[in-house]
C-alpha positions, 0 to 999 in steps of 0.5 A: 583388029584381032585381039591377042590372048597369051596362053599362060593367061588362059588357065583359070579363065571363067567359061560361060555359054551363050545362054549365060550359064557358068560352064566352069573354069578352063584347065588346059587345051588340047592341041592336034600335033600334026596341024597345030590347031586347038581341038578342045578346051579341058574344063573343070565343070561347075558343079551346079550345072543343070546340064552336066550329065550332057556334057563330054566328061572324061574319067577324071571328071573334066569336060571336053569342050570343042574348040569350034564352040568358042565364040570370044575370049576376053575376061572370060570365054564365051562358048556355043551351048548348042555345040556342047551337048552330046546327048 
């Protein structure tokens, strides 16, 4: 049975990669207005992250994590590290 997560419970959730790296904290999400599908997690990246320079980071310093990389949501969000690296 699928677990339901309420949207207001998501901001501030810790995000970790499949390798156990602490990616950072969820700030917001982007949604495609036409399809209604989640596209990206907007993440405040962990400053000590060793691969931060390889993430898709905007001018405000937030990382855009493709929603397709999300594997699980519970006490924290688990994402597939291979799908994050842009360089």
